[in-house]
LUMFI-563745 format. One line per 5 residues: number of its first residue (from 0); their letters; for each residue x, y, z of N, C-alpha, C. Coordinates in steps of 0.02 Angstrom, whole numbers. Atoms other than C-alpha are relative to their C-alpha. Layout:
NUM) A) X:Y:Z:X:Y:Z:X:Y:Z | ...
***
This chain:
0) MSAVV) 60:-13:-40:-1331:-448:-1663:-61:-25:-38 | 58:27:34:-1489:-542:-1705:-56:52:0 | 56:-47:5:-1645:-450:-1758:-51:-16:53 | 53:9:-50:-1773:-423:-1623:-66:6:-37 | 62:2:38:-1942:-470:-1694:-58:5:48
5) LSMLS) 50:-17:-51:-2088:-396:-1601:-70:-21:-21 | 71:12:11:-2267:-449:-1582:-41:52:36 | 47:-45:-33:-2420:-357:-1520:12:72:-21 | -18:-67:23:-2374:-208:-1628:-54:26:-47 | 46:-31:46:-2467:-86:-1735:38:30:-59
10) DHRRR) -31:-31:58:-2430:-23:-1910:-53:14:-51 | 47:-14:54:-2509:28:-2073:-33:-64:-25 | 26:63:25:-2534:-155:-2118:-28:-40:58 | 32:38:-53:-2655:-258:-2015:-5:-73:-21 | 5:71:12:-2643:-446:-2003:-28:-32:63
15) PAANG) 29:31:-60:-2741:-562:-1888:53:-33:42 | -48:29:-47:-2648:-617:-1733:-19:-71:18 | 12:69:-16:-2630:-800:-1694:-29:-9:70 | 23:8:-69:-2664:-772:-1510:-59:44:17 | 61:-39:-12:-2815:-660:-1532:11:73:13
20) AEKTF) -14:-71:-12:-2729:-495:-1500:31:29:-63 | -24:-33:61:-2660:-369:-1622:71:-20:-15 | -67:12:23:-2510:-422:-1721:6:31:-69 | -3:-38:62:-2503:-288:-1855:66:37:-1 | -68:-24:-5:-2330:-238:-1903:31:10:-69
25) RRCAK) -41:-5:60:-2200:-193:-2032:45:-61:-2 | -42:58:6:-2117:-350:-2091:52:12:-55 | -52:-7:50:-1952:-352:-2183:-14:-47:-58 | 16:41:58:-1983:-413:-2360:58:-43:-21 | -59:38:20:-1807:-478:-2379:9:-60:45
30) KERCV) -13:59:-40:-1755:-650:-2320:54:12:50 | -54:-14:-48:-1597:-586:-2242:-20:56:47 | 16:-51:-49:-1605:-480:-2086:54:54:1 | -48:-55:-7:-1524:-312:-2060:49:-17:56 | -50:15:-51:-1362:-330:-1962:29:64:30
35) YSSRR) -22:-64:-29:-1353:-151:-1901:21:-10:73 | -22:-3:-70:-1258:-128:-1739:29:69:12 | -27:-66:-15:-1217:35:-1654:76:-1:3 | -74:5:-1:-1039:-31:-1641:28:-1:-71 | -26:4:68:-1027:-55:-1829:-26:56:-45
40) YNWTM) 31:-52:40:-1134:88:-1890:-4:64:41 | 0:-63:-37:-1108:267:-1835:-63:38:-18 | 64:-31:16:-1287:329:-1826:4:75:0 | -5:-73:-2:-1227:507:-1792:14:27:-70 | -11:-21:69:-1179:512:-1977:-62:-14:-43
45) AFTHP) 59:18:38:-1353:451:-2027:-49:58:-5 | 56:-46:7:-1507:546:-2082:21:70:-21 | -21:-65:27:-1415:685:-2174:-39:18:-63 | 41:-13:59:-1532:668:-2323:-56:48:18 | 51:-51:-16:-1657:813:-2334:-69:-28:13
50) CFRIL) 67:28:-15:-1806:693:-2320:-8:-14:74 | 4:15:-72:-1763:670:-2134:6:64:41 | -8:-51:-50:-1778:782:-1984:15:-34:67 | -17:27:-66:-1687:733:-1824:-28:46:53 | 34:-40:-52:-1785:790:-1672:41:3:64
55) DLDHL) -32:-8:-65:-1711:859:-1513:-45:-33:53 | 40:37:-48:-1766:744:-1373:-34:46:50 | 30:-47:-47:-1798:892:-1257:-60:36:-28 | 58:-32:32:-1924:957:-1383:-43:-53:-36 | 40:53:29:-2006:790:-1423:-74:18:5
60) PLNRD) 72:-16:-3:-2189:818:-1469:-36:-45:50 | 35:37:-52:-2300:766:-1324:-72:-16:-21 | 69:21:13:-2466:673:-1331:-15:-5:-74 | 6:8:72:-2439:632:-1513:25:-70:-19 | -20:67:20:-2427:463:-1600:73:-1:-22
65) LYLMD) -68:11:23:-2251:400:-1624:13:-76:-1 | -19:70:6:-2162:236:-1660:63:-13:41 | -62:26:-30:-2034:138:-1560:27:-53:-48 | -30:47:47:-1912:41:-1669:69:-21:24 | -64:27:-21:-1764:-70:-1632:56:32:-41
70) EIWLA) -59:-29:33:-1594:5:-1673:26:-43:-57 | -27:44:52:-1553:-146:-1781:-27:17:-69 | 31:-16:65:-1668:-79:-1917:19:70:-25 | -12:-70:15:-1597:97:-1921:30:10:-70 | -34:-11:64:-1480:82:-2071:-44:-19:-59
75) EWEAE) 43:23:55:-1602:-16:-2180:-60:46:-8 | 57:-46:2:-1748:98:-2134:20:65:-34 | -26:-61:31:-1644:251:-2181:9:-9:-75 | -15:12:71:-1589:174:-2346:-64:-5:-41 | 63:7:38:-1768:131:-2398:-34:67:-9
80) YIKLA) 30:-66:8:-1830:307:-2364:39:42:-51 | -39:-37:48:-1686:380:-2463:-16:-23:-71 | 19:26:66:-1727:266:-2610:-69:25:-21 | 68:-24:14:-1909:318:-2597:2:74:-20 | -4:-71:15:-1864:503:-2595:32:14:-67
85) EAEGD) -36:-13:62:-1743:493:-2740:-35:-27:-61 | 38:27:57:-1866:396:-2848:-59:44:-20 | 56:-44:16:-1994:536:-2846:10:33:-68 | -4:-30:67:-2032:596:-3021:28:-47:-52 | -26:50:47:-1954:441:-3099:-47:-59:-1
90) EEDEG) 51:53:2:-2094:326:-3155:30:-69:-8 | -31:66:9:-1972:186:-3197:35:-25:64 | -34:19:-63:-1894:186:-3023:-53:-14:53 | 50:18:-50:-2001:91:-2898:16:29:69 | -19:-31:-63:-1904:172:-2757:5:-50:57
95) GDPYS) -7:43:-58:-1889:104:-2582:-67:-13:34 | 60:17:-38:-2016:29:-2463:18:-2:74 | -18:-1:-71:-1979:86:-2285:-49:-38:44 | 50:35:-40:-2140:4:-2226:10:-75:1 | -16:72:-1:-2065:-167:-2263:57:-16:48
100) VGYIS) -59:9:-42:-1924:-141:-2140:-20:-6:74 | 4:6:-73:-1928:-208:-1963:-69:-1:28 | 62:2:-38:-2064:-194:-1833:-4:64:43 | 8:-59:-42:-2137:-49:-1736:-48:-13:57 | 49:-2:-54:-2229:-20:-1573:-28:71:2
105) RASAT) 32:-65:-6:-2354:121:-1557:6:27:71 | -6:-32:-66:-2332:244:-1415:-14:74:-8 | 0:-73:0:-2345:426:-1367:39:23:62 | -38:-27:-56:-2235:532:-1254:-44:48:39 | 41:-45:-42:-2317:619:-1107:42:50:38
110) AVRPA) -44:-47:-35:-2167:702:-1024:72:-17:-15 | -72:10:9:-1981:726:-1051:34:24:64 | -35:-14:-63:-1877:719:-892:75:2:-12 | -73:-3:9:-1691:748:-864:32:-67:-15 | -31:66:10:-1655:560:-861:-44:-48:-39
115) TVELC) 46:47:31:-1809:481:-940:-51:36:-44 | 58:-24:36:-1954:502:-1059:-59:-44:22 | 60:38:-19:-2127:452:-997:-41:-15:-62 | 35:23:59:-2224:351:-1123:-67:-32:18 | 58:43:2:-2396:284:-1153:12:-49:-57
120) WYPNT) -15:53:48:-2367:119:-1242:-64:-39:-13 | 62:32:19:-2506:29:-1337:15:-70:-27 | -16:67:23:-2468:-158:-1344:-57:-35:-37 | 56:32:34:-2642:-201:-1407:-56:51:-10 | 57:-43:15:-2770:-92:-1495:-47:-35:-49
125) HDRFH) 41:38:48:-2849:-231:-1599:-66:-22:31 | 62:23:-30:-2974:-311:-1481:-12:30:69 | 10:-40:-61:-2954:-195:-1331:45:61:-6 | -44:-58:-1:-2881:-23:-1300:45:-7:61 | -45:17:-55:-2732:-75:-1195:58:50:1
130) EVKTV) -51:-51:-9:-2624:69:-1136:41:-16:62 | -45:13:-56:-2472:45:-1024:44:60:11 | -45:-55:-16:-2380:185:-936:70:-30:14 | -68:23:-11:-2191:161:-942:48:58:-10 | -51:-51:11:-2029:259:-949:58:-32:-38
135) IPRNA) -60:23:35:-1879:245:-1062:58:45:21 | -58:-41:-17:-1708:303:-1001:28:34:-62 | -30:-36:57:-1624:432:-1110:56:-41:-33 | -56:37:28:-1474:317:-1130:-22:-62:-39 | 26:54:42:-1589:186:-1211:-25:26:-67
140) IVTVV) 23:-30:62:-1635:308:-1350:60:14:-45 | -54:-11:48:-1523:305:-1504:-9:67:-35 | 16:-64:33:-1606:446:-1600:-74:3:-12 | 70:-11:18:-1775:520:-1644:-1:34:-67 | -2:-26:68:-1809:550:-1827:-70:0:-30
145) EAWNY) 64:-7:33:-1952:603:-1937:13:3:-75 | -2:-5:73:-1971:568:-2122:-57:48:-18 | 52:-51:-5:-2066:731:-2127:-44:6:-61 | 39:-6:61:-2124:724:-2308:-45:-60:-12 | 36:62:12:-2198:549:-2290:-41:-22:60
150) DKRPT) 35:23:-60:-2248:513:-2111:15:49:56 | -10:-52:-50:-2275:647:-1980:10:-28:70 | -10:30:-66:-2259:522:-1837:75:-13:10 | -71:12:-13:-2084:524:-1762:13:-73:16 | -23:67:-18:-1988:361:-1746:57:6:49
155) IFVRS) -54:1:-49:-1884:333:-1590:37:-67:-7 | -41:60:2:-1744:209:-1621:29:-12:70 | -18:15:-70:-1708:122:-1457:48:-60:2 | -47:55:-9:-1579:0:-1390:-38:-66:1 | 32:65:6:-1618:-181:-1425:-16:-31:67
160) DWLRT) 12:33:-64:-1600:-240:-1246:-58:32:37 | 56:-33:-33:-1721:-109:-1181:-67:-21:-32 | 61:19:34:-1852:-152:-1313:-19:-72:14 | 12:71:-14:-1833:-337:-1282:-29:-7:71 | 26:2:-69:-1860:-310:-1095:-71:26:3
165) LHLRS) 68:-28:1:-2013:-202:-1130:-51:-53:-20 | 48:48:26:-2094:-345:-1225:-1:-66:38 | -4:67:-30:-2037:-496:-1125:-7:0:76 | 8:-3:-73:-2047:-437:-944:-73:-13:18 | 69:7:-23:-2201:-472:-840:-26:67:27
170) YSLFA) 35:-57:-28:-2327:-339:-790:-54:-27:48 | 47:25:-51:-2459:-347:-654:-66:38:0 | 65:-29:-16:-2641:-315:-615:-12:-9:74 | 11:1:-72:-2696:-276:-438:-73:16:16 | 67:-15:-24:-2859:-275:-344:-1:-4:76
175) MIDAA) 12:3:-71:-2912:-239:-166:-75:-9:11 | 70:13:-15:-3075:-314:-107:-11:11:74 | 13:-17:-70:-3151:-248:54:-73:-14:16 | 69:13:-23:-3305:-297:154:-30:64:27 | 35:-59:-25:-3431:-161:185:-33:-15:67
180) NMTKE) 34:5:-65:-3499:-131:361:30:-53:46 | -32:49:-44:-3374:-249:443:3:26:72 | -3:-28:-68:-3355:-130:591:-66:-10:37 | 66:10:-31:-3542:-141:623:-10:-73:20 | 6:71:-18:-3533:-331:620:40:-16:62
185) ITSGR) -42:13:-59:-3392:-331:747:-33:26:63 | 30:-31:-60:-3478:-212:867:-66:-32:19 | 65:32:-15:-3643:-306:853:9:-69:30 | -12:66:-28:-3561:-469:907:-23:-57:-45 | 26:52:44:-3627:-563:755:56:-43:-32
190) LSRDK) -55:38:28:-3454:-621:699:20:-55:49 | -25:55:-42:-3388:-787:762:60:-31:-34 | -59:34:28:-3230:-888:739:-22:-50:-53 | 23:50:49:-3329:-1024:649:-16:32:-67 | 16:-35:62:-3394:-899:521:64:22:-36
195) LVELR) -61:-24:31:-3220:-827:492:41:-58:-29 | -36:58:26:-3143:-1001:471:-35:-25:-64 | 36:20:61:-3280:-1045:346:16:48:-57 | -18:-49:51:-3243:-883:253:69:-15:-27 | -68:16:22:-3058:-926:247:1:-61:-44
200) DRIDD) 0:62:40:-3094:-1101:183:-33:11:-68 | 34:-14:64:-3212:-1036:49:45:41:-46 | -48:-38:40:-3080:-911:-8:54:-47:-27 | -47:51:24:-2959:-1059:-19:-27:-34:-62 | 31:34:57:-3082:-1142:-138:3:44:-63
205) VAARH) -4:-46:58:-3090:-988:-250:72:5:-25 | -71:-5:20:-2900:-971:-249:23:-62:-37 | -21:63:33:-2880:-1154:-298:-23:-2:-72 | 25:-2:69:-2982:-1120:-455:39:49:-43 | -37:-51:37:-2866:-977:-503:73:1:23
210) PDISF) -69:5:-25:-2685:-1031:-473:47:54:-27 | -42:-52:28:-2617:-889:-580:-10:67:35 | 13:-62:-37:-2680:-759:-456:17:-11:73 | -16:5:-71:-2612:-727:-282:-55:32:41 | 51:-24:-47:-2736:-704:-139:34:11:68
215) ISFAD) -24:-15:-67:-2677:-616:19:-59:28:38 | 63:-19:-31:-2823:-606:139:6:15:75 | 20:-10:-69:-2879:-535:304:-74:-20:2 | 70:18:-2:-3054:-572:365:-43:50:-40 | 43:-51:31:-3120:-408:296:27:27:-66
220) SILLK) -27:-26:63:-3009:-380:144:45:-52:-32 | -42:46:38:-2915:-472:7:39:42:-51 | -42:-28:53:-2770:-415:-103:10:-52:-53 | -10:44:57:-2762:-493:-275:55:27:-45 | -51:-20:48:-2616:-490:-394:7:-55:-53
225) TNWFV) -14:47:53:-2591:-573:-562:48:31:-50 | -48:-24:49:-2451:-557:-689:-25:-14:-71 | 17:11:70:-2471:-541:-877:59:21:-43 | -55:-11:46:-2358:-530:-1029:-24:29:-66 | 14:-24:68:-2351:-443:-1197:26:-49:-51
230) GMVGS) -27:50:44:-2234:-561:-1289:33:28:-62 | -35:-17:61:-2132:-560:-1449:-5:-59:-49 | -6:51:51:-2133:-654:-1612:68:-34:7 | -62:37:-6:-2003:-791:-1604:18:-20:70 | -12:20:-69:-2015:-811:-1416:-59:-43:22
235) SVKYS) 55:40:-28:-2120:-928:-1310:-48:42:40 | 42:-44:-40:-2195:-778:-1220:-57:28:-44 | 59:-22:38:-2372:-737:-1280:-40:51:40 | 42:-50:-32:-2493:-597:-1245:-51:-34:45 | 42:35:-48:-2589:-645:-1089:-41:47:44
240) YEPEK) 37:-50:-40:-2678:-488:-1028:-74:-17:0 | 70:17:-6:-2852:-532:-964:-29:30:64 | 25:-33:-61:-2918:-404:-838:-69:-22:20 | 68:22:-16:-3094:-473:-850:-1:-57:51 | -2:56:-48:-3037:-622:-747:-7:25:71
245) LLTIF) 6:-27:-68:-3022:-512:-592:-73:18:15 | 70:-15:-10:-3203:-459:-617:-40:-64:13 | 31:65:-12:-3255:-642:-625:13:-23:72 | -17:20:-68:-3163:-676:-462:-38:42:50 | 40:-43:-45:-3249:-527:-382:-69:-29:11
250) VELQA) 68:28:-5:-3419:-605:-420:1:-64:42 | -5:60:-41:-3361:-771:-346:9:16:74 | -10:-19:-70:-3299:-688:-188:-60:36:30 | 61:-33:-22:-3457:-584:-178:-49:-52:27 | 44:54:-22:-3556:-746:-164:25:-31:65
255) VYRAT) -30:29:-60:-3435:-811:-31:-16:44:61 | 12:-45:-56:-3452:-657:81:-75:3:18 | 72:-1:-14:-3641:-655:63:-21:-63:38 | 20:63:-30:-3654:-839:109:29:-11:70 | -33:14:-65:-3533:-839:256:-13:54:52
260) LGLEI) 6:-55:-48:-3547:-666:335:-62:42:-11 | 58:-42:15:-3701:-592:253:20:71:-16 | -25:-68:14:-3596:-444:196:11:10:-75 | -17:-19:69:-3574:-352:32:74:20:-2 | -70:-20:9:-3400:-316:-38:4:49:-58
265) YCVLA) -15:-43:57:-3326:-188:-156:73:-11:-19 | -66:15:27:-3168:-190:-261:29:61:-35 | -37:-53:35:-3037:-64:-320:53:-34:-42 | -44:35:47:-2937:-116:-473:46:48:-37 | -49:-43:35:-2782:-48:-559:52:-42:-36
270) QGSNE) -60:27:31:-2644:-90:-680:59:26:41 | -59:-24:-35:-2470:-75:-609:63:-27:-30 | -65:26:22:-2287:-91:-652:23:-53:48 | -25:55:-40:-2193:-240:-586:75:-2:-6 | -73:-3:2:-2011:-210:-545:32:-68:12
275) FYDDA) -24:68:-9:-1993:-393:-495:-20:-41:-62 | 31:28:60:-2024:-438:-676:27:-67:-22 | -22:68:15:-1926:-600:-678:-17:-48:56 | 14:40:-59:-2000:-667:-517:-71:-26:0 | 67:29:-6:-2150:-769:-465:-48:50:30
280) LTHTS) 51:-45:-28:-2314:-693:-406:16:20:72 | -16:-13:-70:-2262:-708:-224:64:-36:19 | -59:32:-28:-2111:-755:-121:-13:-15:74 | 4:19:-71:-2114:-850:44:69:-20:23 | -67:13:-25:-1956:-855:147:6:-73:22
285) PSGNH) -10:70:-23:-1878:-1024:194:-28:-12:69 | 26:9:-68:-1932:-993:374:-76:3:1 | 73:-1:4:-2112:-968:315:-34:59:30 | 33:-57:-33:-2142:-806:408:12:67:-34 | -5:-61:40:-2101:-680:272:-31:-14:-68
290) ISLNS) 33:6:65:-2218:-663:123:7:66:-37 | -7:-60:42:-2176:-541:-17:-45:-8:-61 | 41:1:61:-2295:-495:-158:43:13:-62 | -45:-14:57:-2141:-463:-268:-25:60:-40 | 26:-60:33:-2205:-290:-306:19:61:40
295) MGLPF) -6:-63:-34:-2173:-110:-266:-67:17:33 | 61:-19:-34:-2301:-29:-151:-41:51:-39 | 34:-54:36:-2349:104:-281:-69:-20:-25 | 68:16:23:-2495:9:-360:-51:-2:56 | 46:3:-57:-2571:-20:-188:-14:70:27
300) AQIML) 11:-70:-19:-2545:163:-145:-51:32:-47 | 47:-25:49:-2638:204:-306:-71:-24:16 | 66:28:-19:-2781:89:-254:-28:36:61 | 23:-35:-60:-2789:173:-84:-23:71:-15 | 19:-68:19:-2796:345:-165:-67:1:-35
305) IEKAA) 65:5:34:-2940:290:-276:-55:-12:52 | 50:14:-52:-3033:219:-125:-14:63:41 | 8:-62:-39:-3003:380:-27:-42:50:-38 | 39:-47:41:-3069:486:-171:-73:-21:-5 | 69:25:5:-3222:375:-189:-38:11:65
310) REAIS) 33:-11:-65:-3260:383:-3:-19:73:9 | 14:-72:-8:-3247:572:-5:-57:21:-47 | 54:-18:47:-3359:583:-159:-67:-26:24 | 63:27:-27:-3489:470:-77:-24:43:58 | 18:-42:-58:-3485:575:82:-27:68:-22
315) AGEHG) 21:-66:25:-3505:734:-21:-63:-5:-43 | 60:9:41:-3653:660:-116:12:5:-74 | -16:-6:72:-3562:666:-283:-20:-64:-37 | 27:62:28:-3605:484:-316:-12:-49:58 | 16:48:-52:-3672:336:-219:53:-55:3
320) PHELY) -47:56:-5:-3577:180:-162:-12:-50:-57 | 4:49:54:-3538:51:-296:45:-60:17 | -38:61:-11:-3460:-121:-309:70:3:-29 | -64:-1:36:-3318:-80:-428:24:72:-9 | -34:-64:12:-3195:66:-435:63:-16:-38
325) MDEDF) -54:21:45:-3072:55:-579:42:59:-24 | -45:-49:30:-2920:157:-628:-16:4:-75 | 21:-9:70:-2949:229:-802:37:-45:-48 | -36:45:46:-2811:125:-885:-29:-70:3 | 32:66:-7:-2889:-34:-816:-68:1:-34
330) FYSLQ) 68:-3:28:-3064:21:-866:1:0:-76 | 0:-4:72:-3023:68:-1044:30:-61:-34 | -30:60:30:-2925:-93:-1070:-48:-59:-2 | 49:54:2:-3081:-200:-1044:-27:-9:-71 | 30:14:65:-3160:-284:-1195:-74:15:1
335) FEDYE) 70:-21:-1:-3322:-191:-1221:-36:-24:-62 | 44:17:56:-3463:-255:-1328:-37:62:-24 | 40:-60:14:-3556:-90:-1320:39:62:21 | -43:-57:-17:-3442:62:-1331:-41:62:15 | 43:-57:-18:-3586:185:-1323:-19:-5:73
340) ARDLV) 16:10:-71:-3636:109:-1155:62:12:43 | -62:-13:-37:-3453:117:-1101:7:74:15 | -9:-72:-8:-3452:303:-1128:-50:30:50 | 48:-24:-49:-3600:319:-1008:21:-18:72 | -23:18:-67:-3505:242:-862:32:63:32
345) KSGEY) -21:-63:-32:-3471:383:-738:68:-8:34 | -68:1:-28:-3304:431:-665:10:59:47 | -19:-54:-44:-3221:541:-536:75:10:-2 | -71:-15:-1:-3051:618:-505:32:-25:64 | -39:14:-60:-2915:563:-386:71:26:-12
350) KQKMS) -69:-26:4:-2740:626:-348:47:-58:-9 | -47:54:14:-2610:515:-427:64:7:42 | -59:2:-43:-2455:464:-331:61:30:-34 | -62:-19:34:-2322:497:-463:-10:54:-53 | 14:-49:52:-2403:633:-568:-38:59:31
355) SAPGR) 36:-59:-23:-2462:810:-540:-69:5:-32 | 65:-1:34:-2605:781:-663:-48:-46:37 | 48:43:-34:-2764:712:-585:-14:-63:-40 | 21:62:33:-2809:532:-623:-76:-6:2 | 72:12:0:-2983:465:-656:-13:-72:20
360) YFFSD) 24:68:-15:-3073:316:-583:-72:-5:-25 | 67:14:24:-3231:238:-654:-35:-45:51 | 37:40:-49:-3367:164:-544:-62:-30:-31 | 58:36:26:-3501:36:-580:-14:-58:46 | 16:61:-35:-3580:-124:-517:14:-60:-45
365) AAVLG) -23:58:38:-3530:-299:-571:-50:-20:-55 | 50:21:49:-3694:-342:-659:-7:52:-55 | 6:-54:50:-3705:-173:-746:59:-1:-48 | -60:0:43:-3526:-179:-809:2:-64:-42 | -2:64:37:-3539:-363:-857:-46:0:-60
370) AILRS) 49:-2:55:-3689:-323:-968:27:34:-62 | -26:-35:58:-3585:-212:-1081:69:-26:-22 | -63:30:20:-3428:-320:-1089:-12:-57:-49 | 2:54:48:-3391:-444:-1226:0:-66:38 | 4:64:-35:-3441:-618:-1170:47:-52:-30
***
């Protein structure tokens, strides 16, 4: 089994990333790679040394920093900690160096379910705070261990194939753009076919400038979807998360709607999982009359819930109408130049689709938000 070498990771050692994102990791100091395999190494006999504490998965500490680590490093990681522990008090024994073994991903567990563990995964905390919600099946977890006298953060050893998929699959960003006061335009008779055709053609022009984003439009609304990747060292897949691009497209479409229909638009944005992670942005059937966004409906349901909460808050006078409404994960993942100004951006609550805990959405206007983002 070859060693899985991860990028976009965090560790005690920080090194600049070639692609501009965080690539800080534990690197094996040895030239040879660990050849651990669960078929050749019985991990149930591991971690009997008193420097380790094996944690019961059902009592995994929640909302606490932890590490994800490939199972291939288990034996070598254990051996280095044992050497470190047994060298204590012996000035001539340099001991082991567990921080030179393998690679880690930072995460935290938010819930333990009968079949899965819900995780917040942090693929990049170097130039943005990028948090991704994901789940790991219990059968992908080898063991959870803590070198309690040295590092209080638990390490979850996971199956190689699961970790590789986590890093190499595609993820998605979603946005819904809607025209304000369209009903009033329809009832007033100011809309015409010529205006709508011009709008469609101008949207074509915007889409042509952004071929990596899918545009699904009606006259009064547009759905946007773009895929992004985390990547791994040793693979051709590189970190490509750039949520600011959707904000740029919003400004372009804002100009289009103003010029063609004389209407303002607003946008709801969210991160989302992508179960079609080996597929293209969209699928069109051979007959041409079936278009699939290659996505589950959950991210769009989340967008609708945010819009519903914002409408209710506006009606109740809790805040006024704005141009942008952003799910908190999307908002916090933006590259801010001014973090003090970021903390002044206001937010509201909405009911999440898959969680009993309330979610938060942040609201602002394009010019105001753009002024505090890194250019």
